[in-house]
C-alpha positions in Angstrom: 176.4 258.1 62.9 178.5 256.1 60.5 182.3 256.5 60.9 182.9 258.4 57.8 179.7 260.1 57.4 179.9 264.0 57.2 178.1 266.0 59.8 175.0 267.9 59.0 172.6 269.9 61.1 170.4 266.8 61.6 172.9 264.3 62.5 175.0 266.7 64.6 172.0 267.4 66.8 170.9 263.8 67.1 174.3 262.9 68.5 174.8 266.2 70.7 171.4 266.1 72.5 172.0 262.8 74.1 172.9 264.6 77.2 170.3 265.2 80.0 168.7 268.0 81.6 168.2 265.7 84.6 167.8 262.0 85.1 164.3 262.0 83.9 164.4 264.3 80.8 166.4 264.2 77.6 167.5 267.3 75.8 165.7 267.8 72.5 166.6 266.5 69.2 167.1 268.3 65.9 163.8 269.9 65.9 165.3 272.5 68.4 166.0 274.9 65.6 162.3 275.9 65.7 162.9 277.1 69.4 165.8 279.6 69.1 163.8 282.6 70.2 165.4 284.9 72.8 162.1 284.9 74.8 162.6 281.2 75.4 165.2 282.0 77.9 162.5 283.7 80.0 159.6 281.5 79.6 160.8 278.2 81.2 157.5 277.0 82.5 155.5 277.6 79.3 158.1 276.4 76.9 160.5 273.8 78.6 161.7 272.4 75.2 162.7 275.8 73.9 164.3 276.8 77.1 166.4 273.6 77.4 167.5 273.8 73.7 168.7 277.4 73.9 170.4 277.0 77.3 172.3 274.0 76.0 173.4 275.9 72.9 174.5 279.0 74.7 176.2 277.1 77.4 178.4 275.2 74.9 179.2 277.9 72.5 181.6 280.9 72.7 181.9 284.5 72.0 184.2 283.5 68.9 181.4 281.4 67.2 178.8 284.1 67.9 181.1 286.8 66.5 181.6 284.7 63.4 177.9 284.3 63.0 177.2 287.9 63.4 179.9 288.8 60.9 178.4 286.5 58.3 175.1 288.2 58.7 175.9 291.9 59.0 179.6 292.5 57.9 180.0 293.7 61.6 181.6 291.3 64.0 179.4 292.6 67.0 182.5 292.9 69.4 182.4 295.6 72.1 186.2 296.1 72.1 187.6 297.2 75.3 185.5 295.2 77.7 187.4 292.7 79.8 186.4 289.7 81.6 187.1 290.6 85.2 186.7 287.3 87.0 186.8 284.6 84.2 183.1 283.8 84.1 180.7 283.4 81.1 177.6 285.5 81.0 174.8 286.1 78.5 171.2 287.4 78.6 168.8 290.0 77.5 170.1 293.5 78.2 168.8 296.1 80.8 170.5 299.3 79.7 171.8 301.8 82.3 173.5 305.0 81.7 175.1 307.4 84.3 178.0 309.5 85.2 181.5 308.1 85.9 181.2 308.7 89.6 177.5 307.6 90.1 177.2 304.1 91.5 173.6 304.9 92.8 172.0 304.3 89.4 173.6 300.7 89.3 171.7 300.0 92.6 168.4 301.2 91.2 169.0 299.1 88.0 169.3 295.9 90.0 165.8 296.3 91.2 164.6 296.8 87.5 166.2 293.9 86.2 164.5 290.4 86.0 165.9 286.9 86.6 168.1 285.9 83.8 168.7 289.4 82.4 172.0 291.2 82.5 172.9 294.8 83.1 174.9 296.9 80.7 176.1 300.1 82.3 177.6 303.0 80.4 179.3 305.0 83.2 181.3 307.9 81.7 181.3 311.4 80.8 179.1 313.0 78.1 182.0 313.7 75.8 183.9 310.3 75.9 181.2 307.7 75.4 183.7 305.2 73.7 187.2 306.7 74.4 188.7 304.3 77.1 191.8 306.5 77.4 189.8 309.7 78.1 187.6 308.4 80.8 190.3 306.5 82.7 191.8 309.8 84.2 188.6 310.9 85.8 186.5 307.7 86.5 185.4 306.0 89.7 184.3 302.5 90.3 180.5 302.1 89.9 180.4 298.5 90.5 181.9 296.2 93.0 181.4 293.4 95.7 178.2 294.7 97.2 176.3 295.4 94.0 177.5 292.0 92.6 176.1 290.3 95.7 172.9 292.1 95.3 172.7 291.3 91.6 173.5 287.5 92.3 170.8 287.3 95.0 168.3 288.7 92.4 169.4 286.1 89.9 170.7 288.6 87.4 173.0 286.8 84.9 175.9 289.2 84.8 177.0 292.8 84.7 178.8 294.6 81.8 180.3 298.0 82.7 181.5 300.5 80.2 183.4 302.0 82.8 185.2 300.8 85.9 184.8 298.3 88.7 186.6 297.5 91.9 186.8 294.8 94.7 188.3 292.4 92.3 189.9 290.2 95.1 186.3 289.5 96.2 184.7 289.2 92.7 186.9 286.3 91.7 185.3 284.3 94.4 181.8 285.4 94.2 180.6 283.4 91.1 178.9 286.4 89.5 180.3 287.4 86.1 181.5 290.9 85.7 183.0 292.7 82.6 184.4 296.3 82.5 186.7 298.5 80.8 189.1 298.3 83.7 189.5 298.5 87.5 190.1 301.3 90.0 189.9 301.3 93.8 187.9 304.5 94.3 184.2 304.6 94.4 181.9 307.4 93.4 178.7 308.4 95.2 175.2 307.2 95.3 173.6 310.1 93.2 171.3 307.8 91.3 170.7 310.4 88.6 171.3 308.2 85.6 168.7 306.5 83.1 167.5 302.9 83.0 166.1 301.2 79.7 167.0 303.9 77.3 169.1 303.4 74.2 172.8 303.8 74.7 175.3 305.2 72.3 178.9 303.9 72.0 180.1 305.7 69.0 179.0 303.8 66.1 177.3 301.0 68.3 173.8 301.5 69.7 172.5 299.2 72.5 168.9 298.9 73.1 166.8 297.3 76.0 166.2 293.7 75.0 169.4 293.2 72.9 171.3 290.2 73.7 174.8 290.2 74.9 177.4 287.3 75.4 180.7 287.5 77.2 183.4 284.9 78.1 187.3 285.0 78.3 187.7 285.7 74.7 185.6 288.9 74.6 182.1 290.4 74.5 179.6 290.3 71.5 176.4 292.2 71.1 173.5 290.7 69.2 170.7 293.0 68.2 167.4 291.4 69.3 165.9 291.2 65.7 169.1 289.1 64.7 169.0 286.7 67.7 167.2 283.7 66.2 169.0 283.7 62.9 172.4 284.3 64.6 171.8 281.1 66.8 171.0 279.1 63.7 174.2 280.4 62.2 176.3 279.3 65.3 175.0 275.8 64.8 176.1 275.9 61.2 179.5 277.1 62.2 179.9 274.5 64.8 179.1 271.8 62.4 181.5 273.1 59.9 184.3 273.3 62.6 183.6 269.9 63.6 183.9 268.5 60.2 187.3 270.4 59.9 188.5 268.8 63.2 187.5 265.3 61.7 189.4 265.9 58.4 192.5 267.1 60.5 192.5 264.0 62.4 192.6 262.0 59.2 195.8 263.7 58.3 194.5 266.2 55.8 196.1 269.7 55.9 194.4 272.7 56.9 195.1 274.5 53.7 193.7 271.8 51.7 190.5 271.7 53.7 190.0 275.3 53.5 191.0 276.1 49.8 190.0 272.8 48.0 
């Protein structure tokens, strides 16, 4: 790319995809925009090109860029406010939904068996009348996720767990290399009732989470992408990254931020 040439989707991707998947295979070029289907994350053998493209994009993006993309498409930023990154790891994937009582960790165990490689668990674990009220559920909740469930999920190659409730064993989770997000932590565990539901729609106030929706979490926060918006949202992420790179280049040349934004 010429020194003063402005970035476009085509020349951005030509430069970005010089990195390699391994020593024998290069990442794809700008044609990757055809392959941003959520299913490409789970069809590695059948569509190696699409898998590599999408993994590269997701591994190098952030919840901030994804939230900006969703906002530009829907006027809703997609953020699931209240969820905290427990051990500093990024996680993303197609959702397996779980809903259970605030003191039932047994359903979490059953959900691990249901989830497939690369998917993530989203567990709503609170009382019927407080689906999205963090302060209310805090008084009566138990941890429904911890070290043993994380170990089992990691062994199953699940990509992460998001708990609309409470988790424990944080001292172990920070060393386990398995991403966990939750509303908070507490030391007490519930019981192994196993009375919840799996792969049913979840209601969090004004937000509905369905099986197969996509979720992305990192240190900045957690963003939900409805499955029908995934491909267009990923394309919008590429546009946002290109625009931000052009802004960075202009700032390096000495232009003021206000001039770049408002001129």
